[in-house]
MOPAC internal coordinates of N, CA, C and O (Angstrom, degrees):
PM7 1SCF
backbone

  N    0.0000 0     0.00 0     0.00 0    0    0    0
  C    1.4341 1     0.00 0     0.00 0    1    0    0
  C    1.5176 1   113.02 1     0.00 0    2    1    0
  O    1.2310 1   121.31 1  -143.28 1    3    2    1
  N    1.3144 1   115.09 1    36.72 1    3    2    1
  C    1.4262 1   122.84 1   177.22 1    5    3    2
  C    1.4300 1   118.16 1    92.12 1    6    5    3
  O    1.2310 1   117.72 1   166.48 1    7    6    5
  N    1.3494 1   121.95 1   -13.52 1    7    6    5
  C    1.4024 1   127.61 1   175.96 1    9    7    6
  C    1.4219 1   120.55 1  -100.03 1   10    9    7
  O    1.2310 1   119.86 1  -168.28 1   11   10    9
  N    1.3579 1   117.88 1    11.72 1   11   10    9
  C    1.4286 1   126.32 1  -176.49 1   13   11   10
  C    1.5877 1   111.67 1   -79.27 1   14   13   11
  O    1.2310 1   119.91 1   -46.36 1   15   14   13
  N    1.2687 1   117.78 1   133.64 1   15   14   13
  C    1.4256 1   123.21 1   171.19 1   17   15   14
  C    1.4818 1   106.70 1   -91.74 1   18   17   15
  O    1.2310 1   118.60 1   -37.51 1   19   18   17
  N    1.2656 1   120.28 1   142.49 1   19   18   17
  C    1.4273 1   126.76 1  -178.52 1   21   19   18
  C    1.5853 1   114.87 1   -54.84 1   22   21   19
  O    1.2310 1   120.89 1   149.00 1   23   22   21
  N    1.3194 1   115.91 1   -31.00 1   23   22   21
  C    1.4291 1   122.28 1  -177.14 1   25   23   22
  C    1.5089 1   112.15 1   -84.90 1   26   25   23
  O    1.2310 1   117.31 1   172.91 1   27   26   25
  N    1.3945 1   122.72 1    -7.09 1   27   26   25
  C    1.3832 1   124.12 1  -178.43 1   29   27   26
  C    1.4728 1   110.53 1   -77.33 1   30   29   27
  O    1.2310 1   122.72 1   -39.55 1   31   30   29
  N    1.3708 1   112.40 1   140.45 1   31   30   29
  C    1.4436 1   120.18 1  -176.96 1   33   31   30
  C    1.6046 1   108.73 1   -89.24 1   34   33   31
  O    1.2310 1   118.12 1   -38.60 1   35   34   33
  N    1.2186 1   121.19 1   141.40 1   35   34   33
  C    1.4201 1   126.97 1  -179.33 1   37   35   34
  C    1.5591 1   104.61 1  -106.56 1   38   37   35
  O    1.2310 1   119.62 1   -56.50 1   39   38   37
  N    1.2538 1   118.32 1   123.50 1   39   38   37
  C    1.4190 1   121.49 1   177.46 1   41   39   38
  C    1.6235 1   110.70 1  -108.28 1   42   41   39
  O    1.2310 1   120.80 1   -28.54 1   43   42   41
  N    1.3048 1   116.08 1   151.46 1   43   42   41
  C    1.4192 1   120.56 1  -177.75 1   45   43   42
  C    1.6288 1   109.78 1   -84.00 1   46   45   43
  O    1.2310 1   120.88 1   -16.38 1   47   46   45
  N    1.2077 1   115.92 1   163.62 1   47   46   45
  C    1.5073 1   121.76 1   176.89 1   49   47   46
  C    1.4571 1   110.96 1   -41.99 1   50   49   47
  O    1.2310 1   119.96 1   -37.86 1   51   50   49
  N    1.2974 1   117.68 1   142.14 1   51   50   49
  C    1.3892 1   127.38 1   174.97 1   53   51   50
  C    1.6601 1   113.08 1   -68.17 1   54   53   51
  O    1.2310 1   124.56 1   160.65 1   55   54   53
  N    1.3168 1   108.85 1   -19.35 1   55   54   53
  C    1.4359 1   115.26 1  -177.79 1   57   55   54
  C    1.5390 1   106.03 1   -79.30 1   58   57   55
  O    1.2310 1   119.52 1   -59.24 1   59   58   57
  N    1.2819 1   118.52 1   120.76 1   59   58   57
  C    1.5187 1   121.71 1  -176.72 1   61   59   58
  C    1.4795 1   115.87 1   -54.44 1   62   61   59
  O    1.2310 1   119.25 1   136.99 1   63   62   61
  N    1.3520 1   119.04 1   -43.01 1   63   62   61
  C    1.4566 1   125.78 1   178.61 1   65   63   62
  C    1.4374 1   110.80 1   -63.68 1   66   65   63
  O    1.2310 1   119.51 1   138.38 1   67   66   65
  N    1.3005 1   118.54 1   -41.62 1   67   66   65
  C    1.4845 1   117.71 1  -177.43 1   69   67   66
  C    1.4392 1   111.01 1   -76.88 1   70   69   67
  O    1.2310 1   118.65 1   144.60 1   71   70   69
  N    1.3705 1   120.19 1   -35.40 1   71   70   69
  C    1.5040 1   122.91 1   172.70 1   73   71   70
  C    1.4887 1   113.91 1   -61.65 1   74   73   71
  O    1.2310 1   119.35 1   139.51 1   75   74   73
  N    1.3463 1   118.84 1   -40.49 1   75   74   73
  C    1.4288 1   121.83 1   173.27 1   77   75   74
  C    1.4998 1   114.17 1   -63.90 1   78   77   75
  O    1.2310 1   120.24 1   138.69 1   79   78   77
  N    1.3648 1   117.15 1   -41.31 1   79   78   77
  C    1.4677 1   123.58 1   176.89 1   81   79   78
  C    1.5218 1   108.84 1   -59.33 1   82   81   79
  O    1.2310 1   119.33 1   135.19 1   83   82   81
  N    1.3959 1   118.87 1   -44.81 1   83   82   81
  C    1.3790 1   121.89 1  -178.79 1   85   83   82
  C    1.5966 1   111.12 1   -63.51 1   86   85   83
  O    1.2310 1   120.59 1   136.94 1   87   86   85
  N    1.2633 1   116.47 1   -43.06 1   87   86   85
  C    1.4841 1   118.75 1   177.93 1   89   87   86
  C    1.5490 1   112.20 1   -63.14 1   90   89   87
  O    1.2310 1   119.11 1   139.73 1   91   90   89
  N    1.3392 1   119.30 1   -40.27 1   91   90   89
  C    1.3879 1   123.83 1   175.31 1   93   91   90
  C    1.5029 1   113.60 1   -63.19 1   94   93   91
  O    1.2310 1   122.42 1   135.61 1   95   94   93
  N    1.3694 1   112.97 1   -44.39 1   95   94   93
  C    1.4159 1   118.38 1  -179.98 1   97   95   94
  C    1.5359 1   113.53 1   -61.57 1   98   97   95
  O    1.2310 1   122.18 1   136.20 1   99   98   97
  N    1.3660 1   113.44 1   -43.80 1   99   98   97
  C    1.4347 1   118.98 1   176.17 1  101   99   98
  C    1.4852 1   116.49 1   -66.60 1  102  101   99
  O    1.2310 1   120.60 1   139.60 1  103  102  101
  N    1.3936 1   116.46 1   -40.40 1  103  102  101
  C    1.4452 1   119.60 1   178.75 1  105  103  102
  C    1.5410 1   116.23 1   -68.08 1  106  105  103
  O    1.2310 1   121.40 1   158.52 1  107  106  105
  N    1.3404 1   114.92 1   -21.48 1  107  106  105
  C    1.4456 1   120.48 1   179.26 1  109  107  106
  C    1.5359 1   115.75 1  -103.47 1  110  109  107
  O    1.2310 1   123.13 1  -179.14 1  111  110  109
  N    1.2827 1   111.60 1     0.86 1  111  110  109
  C    1.5369 1   114.93 1  -175.74 1  113  111  110
  C    1.4713 1   111.44 1    73.21 1  114  113  111
  O    1.2310 1   117.56 1  -155.63 1  115  114  113
  N    1.3505 1   122.26 1    24.37 1  115  114  113
  C    1.4029 1   122.30 1   177.33 1  117  115  114
  C    1.5018 1   113.12 1    94.14 1  118  117  115
  O    1.2310 1   120.33 1  -173.34 1  119  118  117
  N    1.3034 1   116.97 1     6.66 1  119  118  117
  C    1.4865 1   119.00 1   177.50 1  121  119  118
  C    1.5378 1   115.62 1   -91.88 1  122  121  119
  O    1.2310 1   119.75 1   171.42 1  123  122  121
  N    1.2563 1   118.08 1    -8.58 1  123  122  121
  C    1.4915 1   123.08 1   178.32 1  125  123  122
  C    1.4659 1   108.01 1   -90.17 1  126  125  123
  O    1.2310 1   121.76 1   -25.15 1  127  126  125
  N    1.3078 1   114.24 1   154.85 1  127  126  125
  C    1.3214 1   125.02 1   172.98 1  129  127  126
  C    1.4926 1   120.56 1   113.94 1  130  129  127
  O    1.2310 1   117.23 1    13.05 1  131  130  129
  N    1.2528 1   122.88 1  -166.95 1  131  130  129
  C    1.5372 1   123.15 1  -170.84 1  133  131  130
  C    1.5096 1   110.39 1   -79.25 1  134  133  131
  O    1.2310 1   116.79 1  -172.91 1  135  134  133
  N    1.2950 1   123.71 1     7.09 1  135  134  133
  C    1.4067 1   122.12 1   178.37 1  137  135  134
  C    1.5992 1   111.70 1    85.54 1  138  137  135
  O    1.2310 1   120.57 1  -157.69 1  139  138  137
  N    1.3230 1   116.51 1    22.31 1  139  138  137
  C    1.4793 1   116.62 1   177.87 1  141  139  138
  C    1.4865 1   110.23 1   -96.79 1  142  141  139
  O    1.2310 1   120.88 1    -5.54 1  143  142  141
  N    1.2596 1   115.93 1   174.46 1  143  142  141
  C    1.5053 1   121.21 1   166.61 1  145  143  142
  C    1.4424 1   115.08 1   -89.49 1  146  145  143
  O    1.2310 1   120.19 1   -81.26 1  147  146  145
  N    1.2828 1   117.24 1    98.74 1  147  146  145
  C    1.4408 1   126.18 1  -173.79 1  149  147  146
  C    1.4956 1   112.35 1   -92.29 1  150  149  147
  O    1.2310 1   119.95 1   -37.73 1  151  150  149
  N    1.3206 1   117.70 1   142.27 1  151  150  149
  C    1.4540 1   121.87 1   169.67 1  153  151  150
  C    1.5254 1   103.31 1  -122.59 1  154  153  151
  O    1.2310 1   120.70 1   -38.15 1  155  154  153
  N    1.3201 1   116.27 1   141.85 1  155  154  153
  C    1.5389 1   118.55 1   174.61 1  157  155  154
  C    1.4482 1   109.91 1  -115.92 1  158  157  155
  O    1.2310 1   121.72 1   -93.66 1  159  158  157
  N    1.3104 1   114.31 1    86.34 1  159  158  157
  C    1.4895 1   119.36 1   178.80 1  161  159  158
  C    1.5178 1   110.17 1   -83.46 1  162  161  159
  O    1.2310 1   120.70 1   -32.09 1  163  162  161
  N    1.2631 1   116.27 1   147.91 1  163  162  161
  C    1.4463 1   123.04 1   172.48 1  165  163  162
  C    1.4875 1   109.42 1  -109.71 1  166  165  163
  O    1.2310 1   120.46 1   -57.35 1  167  166  165
  N    1.3353 1   116.73 1   122.65 1  167  166  165
  C    1.4678 1   119.60 1  -179.11 1  169  167  166
  C    1.5463 1   108.57 1  -123.77 1  170  169  167
  O    1.2310 1   121.75 1   -20.49 1  171  170  169
  N    1.2553 1   114.26 1   159.51 1  171  170  169
  C    1.4888 1   122.64 1  -177.02 1  173  171  170
  C    1.5971 1   101.35 1   -99.51 1  174  173  171
  O    1.2310 1   124.22 1   -54.25 1  175  174  173
  N    1.2813 1   109.50 1   125.75 1  175  174  173
  C    1.5618 1   118.44 1   174.27 1  177  175  174
  C    1.4771 1   113.03 1   -51.94 1  178  177  175
  O    1.2310 1   117.96 1   -56.82 1  179  178  177
  N    1.3149 1   121.50 1   123.18 1  179  178  177
  C    1.4777 1   124.39 1  -178.01 1  181  179  178
  C    1.5329 1   110.69 1   -63.44 1  182  181  179
  O    1.2310 1   119.87 1   152.37 1  183  182  181
  N    1.2784 1   117.86 1   -27.63 1  183  182  181
  C    1.4298 1   124.04 1  -179.83 1  185  183  182
  C    1.5910 1   113.21 1  -101.91 1  186  185  183
  O    1.2310 1   119.92 1   131.58 1  187  186  185
  N    1.3004 1   117.76 1   -48.42 1  187  186  185
  C    1.4658 1   123.04 1  -176.23 1  189  187  186
  C    1.5645 1   115.05 1   -85.37 1  190  189  187
  O    1.2310 1   122.19 1   154.96 1  191  190  189
  N    1.3318 1   113.41 1   -25.04 1  191  190  189
  C    1.5281 1   117.34 1  -177.51 1  193  191  190
  C    1.4890 1   110.05 1    77.58 1  194  193  191
  O    1.2310 1   115.92 1   177.71 1  195  194  193
  N    1.4168 1   125.36 1    -2.29 1  195  194  193
  C    1.3617 1   130.89 1   177.78 1  197  195  194
  C    1.5702 1   111.23 1   -63.60 1  198  197  195
  O    1.2310 1   121.54 1   -48.42 1  199  198  197
  N    1.2269 1   114.66 1   131.58 1  199  198  197
  C    1.5573 1   117.12 1   173.23 1  201  199  198
  C    1.5577 1   106.67 1   -83.04 1  202  201  199
  O    1.2310 1   120.20 1   -57.54 1  203  202  201
  N    1.3338 1   117.22 1   122.46 1  203  202  201
  C    1.3627 1   121.68 1  -169.55 1  205  203  202
  C    1.6315 1   108.90 1  -134.07 1  206  205  203
  O    1.2310 1   120.84 1   -52.34 1  207  206  205
  N    1.2671 1   115.99 1   127.66 1  207  206  205
  C    1.4661 1   120.21 1   176.15 1  209  207  206
  C    1.5361 1   112.66 1   -93.33 1  210  209  207
  O    1.2310 1   119.33 1   -41.19 1  211  210  209
  N    1.3128 1   118.88 1   138.81 1  211  210  209
  C    1.4031 1   120.96 1   174.26 1  213  211  210
  C    1.5485 1   113.87 1  -137.45 1  214  213  211
  O    1.2310 1   118.54 1    -0.65 1  215  214  213
  N    1.2667 1   120.39 1   179.35 1  215  214  213
  C    1.4604 1   119.25 1   176.31 1  217  215  214
  C    1.5539 1   108.76 1  -116.90 1  218  217  215
  O    1.2310 1   123.98 1   -42.72 1  219  218  217
  N    1.2299 1   109.97 1   137.28 1  219  218  217
  C    1.5131 1   117.62 1  -178.38 1  221  219  218
  C    1.5841 1   109.01 1  -131.18 1  222  221  219
  O    1.2310 1   120.28 1   -37.32 1  223  222  221
  N    1.2843 1   117.06 1   142.68 1  223  222  221
  C    1.3394 1   118.93 1   175.19 1  225  223  222
  C    1.5585 1   111.17 1   -85.12 1  226  225  223
  O    1.2310 1   119.68 1   -40.83 1  227  226  225
  N    1.3482 1   118.22 1   139.17 1  227  226  225
  C    1.4843 1   115.12 1   178.87 1  229  227  226
  C    1.5521 1   105.64 1  -139.68 1  230  229  227
  O    1.2310 1   123.10 1   -25.29 1  231  230  229
  N    1.3456 1   111.67 1   154.71 1  231  230  229
  C    1.4014 1   123.01 1   177.45 1  233  231  230
  C    1.5219 1   107.81 1  -134.55 1  234  233  231
  O    1.2310 1   121.09 1   -15.15 1  235  234  233
  N    1.3273 1   115.53 1   164.85 1  235  234  233
  C    1.4759 1   118.82 1   179.20 1  237  235  234
  C    1.5073 1   106.76 1  -105.13 1  238  237  235
  O    1.2310 1   124.15 1   -40.24 1  239  238  237
  N    1.3972 1   109.63 1   139.76 1  239  238  237
  C    1.4591 1   119.16 1   176.30 1  241  239  238
  C    1.5596 1   103.05 1  -127.84 1  242  241  239
  O    1.2310 1   121.97 1   -88.25 1  243  242  241
  N    1.3271 1   113.83 1    91.75 1  243  242  241
  C    1.4606 1   120.40 1  -178.27 1  245  243  242
  C    1.5864 1   105.84 1    62.92 1  246  245  243
  O    1.2310 1   118.35 1    65.03 1  247  246  245
  N    1.2345 1   120.74 1  -114.97 1  247  246  245
  C    1.4205 1   125.25 1  -174.47 1  249  247  246
  C    1.5786 1   110.81 1   -98.75 1  250  249  247
  O    1.2310 1   119.56 1   179.69 1  251  250  249
  N    1.3181 1   118.45 1    -0.31 1  251  250  249
  C    1.4142 1   123.77 1  -177.88 1  253  251  250
  C    1.5345 1   110.49 1  -106.57 1  254  253  251
  O    1.2310 1   120.58 1   -23.02 1  255  254  253
  N    1.2566 1   116.49 1   156.98 1  255  254  253
  C    1.4355 1   125.97 1   171.83 1  257  255  254
  C    1.5218 1   108.28 1  -104.98 1  258  257  255
  O    1.2310 1   122.62 1   -41.93 1  259  258  257
  N    1.2917 1   112.59 1   138.07 1  259  258  257
  C    1.5921 1   116.58 1   179.40 1  261  259  258
  C    1.5463 1   100.72 1  -117.48 1  262  261  259
  O    1.2310 1   123.19 1   -54.08 1  263  262  261
  N    1.3193 1   111.50 1   125.92 1  263  262  261
  C    1.5169 1   117.41 1   176.28 1  265  263  262
  C    1.4982 1   111.17 1  -103.79 1  266  265  263
  O    1.2310 1   120.39 1   -33.27 1  267  266  265
  N    1.3240 1   116.85 1   146.73 1  267  266  265
  C    1.4874 1   120.89 1   174.69 1  269  267  266
  C    1.4835 1   112.70 1  -114.76 1  270  269  267
  O    1.2310 1   117.92 1   -54.98 1  271  270  269
  N    1.2580 1   121.58 1   125.02 1  271  270  269
  C    1.3946 1   123.46 1   175.68 1  273  271  270
  C    1.5981 1   105.59 1  -135.61 1  274  273  271
  O    1.2310 1   124.26 1   -69.72 1  275  274  273
  N    1.3657 1   109.42 1   110.28 1  275  274  273
  C    1.5228 1   114.87 1  -179.17 1  277  275  274
  C    1.4954 1   110.83 1  -121.96 1  278  277  275
  O    1.2310 1   119.28 1   -10.72 1  279  278  277
  N    1.2762 1   118.98 1   169.28 1  279  278  277
  C    1.4317 1   122.27 1   178.18 1  281  279  278
  C    1.5288 1   105.49 1  -123.47 1  282  281  279
  O    1.2310 1   120.22 1  -127.72 1  283  282  281
  N    1.3412 1   117.18 1    52.28 1  283  282  281
  C    1.4898 1   120.83 1   179.24 1  285  283  282
  C    1.5093 1   115.56 1    52.65 1  286  285  283
  O    1.2310 1   120.85 1  -141.37 1  287  286  285
  N    1.2632 1   115.98 1    38.63 1  287  286  285
  C    1.4505 1   122.29 1   177.38 1  289  287  286
  C    1.5142 1   116.21 1    87.14 1  290  289  287
  O    1.2310 1   120.20 1  -174.89 1  291  290  289
  N    1.3410 1   117.23 1     5.11 1  291  290  289
  C    1.3724 1   119.26 1   179.99 1  293  291  290
  C    1.5272 1   114.34 1   -57.40 1  294  293  291
  O    1.2310 1   117.64 1   -17.43 1  295  294  293
  N    1.2939 1   122.11 1   162.57 1  295  294  293
  C    1.4796 1   124.44 1  -177.20 1  297  295  294
  C    1.5638 1   110.26 1   -93.90 1  298  297  295
  O    1.2310 1   122.17 1  -161.83 1  299  298  297
  N    1.3172 1   113.46 1    18.17 1  299  298  297
  C    1.5780 1   117.98 1   173.79 1  301  299  298
  C    1.4000 1   106.36 1  -140.56 1  302  301  299
  O    1.2310 1   121.65 1   -21.02 1  303  302  301
  N    1.4228 1   114.44 1   158.98 1  303  302  301
  C    1.4132 1   121.42 1   179.36 1  305  303  302
  C    1.5082 1   112.12 1   -76.35 1  306  305  303
  O    1.2310 1   119.47 1   -38.66 1  307  306  305
  N    1.3299 1   118.62 1   141.34 1  307  306  305
  C    1.4313 1   121.94 1   179.41 1  309  307  306
  C    1.5496 1   112.13 1   -66.61 1  310  309  307
  O    1.2310 1   121.73 1   -24.09 1  311  310  309
  N    1.2982 1   114.29 1   155.91 1  311  310  309
  C    1.5099 1   113.39 1  -176.40 1  313  311  310
  C    1.5787 1   114.08 1   -66.98 1  314  313  311
  O    1.2310 1   120.31 1   156.27 1  315  314  313
  N    1.3580 1   117.00 1   -23.73 1  315  314  313
  C    1.4564 1   117.48 1   174.16 1  317  315  314
  C    1.5191 1   112.91 1   -64.51 1  318  317  315
  O    1.2310 1   121.22 1   145.01 1  319  318  317
  N    1.3434 1   115.27 1   -34.99 1  319  318  317
  C    1.4847 1   117.81 1   177.44 1  321  319  318
  C    1.5447 1   109.53 1   -71.61 1  322  321  319
  O    1.2310 1   118.68 1   138.25 1  323  322  321
  N    1.3638 1   120.11 1   -41.75 1  323  322  321
  C    1.3790 1   121.04 1  -178.56 1  325  323  322
  C    1.4398 1   110.33 1   -67.60 1  326  325  323
  O    1.2310 1   117.41 1   143.93 1  327  326  325
  N    1.3105 1   122.53 1   -36.07 1  327  326  325
  C    1.4489 1   126.15 1   178.81 1  329  327  326
  C    1.5298 1   111.43 1   -65.64 1  330  329  327
  O    1.2310 1   120.98 1   133.75 1  331  330  329
  N    1.3509 1   115.72 1   -46.25 1  331  330  329
  C    1.4181 1   126.27 1   178.63 1  333  331  330
  C    1.5892 1   108.01 1   -56.62 1  334  333  331
  O    1.2310 1   118.69 1   126.55 1  335  334  333
  N    1.2460 1   120.10 1   -53.45 1  335  334  333
  C    1.4619 1   128.56 1  -171.35 1  337  335  334
  C    1.4971 1   108.39 1   -73.92 1  338  337  335
  O    1.2310 1   119.19 1   150.14 1  339  338  337
  N    1.3116 1   119.16 1   -29.86 1  339  338  337
  C    1.5558 1   121.16 1  -176.81 1  341  339  338
  C    1.5264 1   108.81 1   -65.90 1  342  341  339
  O    1.2310 1   118.87 1   145.60 1  343  342  341
  N    1.3133 1   119.77 1   -34.40 1  343  342  341
  C    1.4118 1   122.05 1  -168.43 1  345  343  342
  C    1.5285 1   111.23 1  -114.12 1  346  345  343
  O    1.2310 1   119.73 1  -174.88 1  347  346  345
  N    1.3249 1   118.12 1     5.12 1  347  346  345
  C    1.4585 1   119.57 1  -173.34 1  349  347  346
  C    1.5057 1   112.01 1   -74.15 1  350  349  347
  O    1.2310 1   119.86 1   -25.64 1  351  350  349
  N    1.3401 1   117.88 1   154.36 1  351  350  349
  C    1.3524 1   121.70 1  -174.09 1  353  351  350
  C    1.5845 1   106.60 1  -129.08 1  354  353  351
  O    1.2310 1   120.92 1  -143.85 1  355  354  353
  N    1.3091 1   115.85 1    36.15 1  355  354  353
  C    1.3073 1   120.72 1  -179.47 1  357  355  354
  C    1.4602 1   112.11 1  -110.34 1  358  357  355
  O    1.2310 1   120.10 1   180.00 1  359  358  357

């Protein structure tokens, strides 16, 4: 999000399923996966400072994009959502 140094390493999601999905998505140029519209944002951990890439579903709403970040129905926001909103400038 603009604050990345060229030497910083980006790690994929700690969730094994998400990390594998990212690898397949990148290896196939976005053709692998369940047929959804994926976005692969890299966010900086609001506590750790680690650069982490994840996969988010997105859809268009007119001229806007709507992102979905859930934690399988948990009663709390997932870390990827909290990291994305903590540093967003929108």
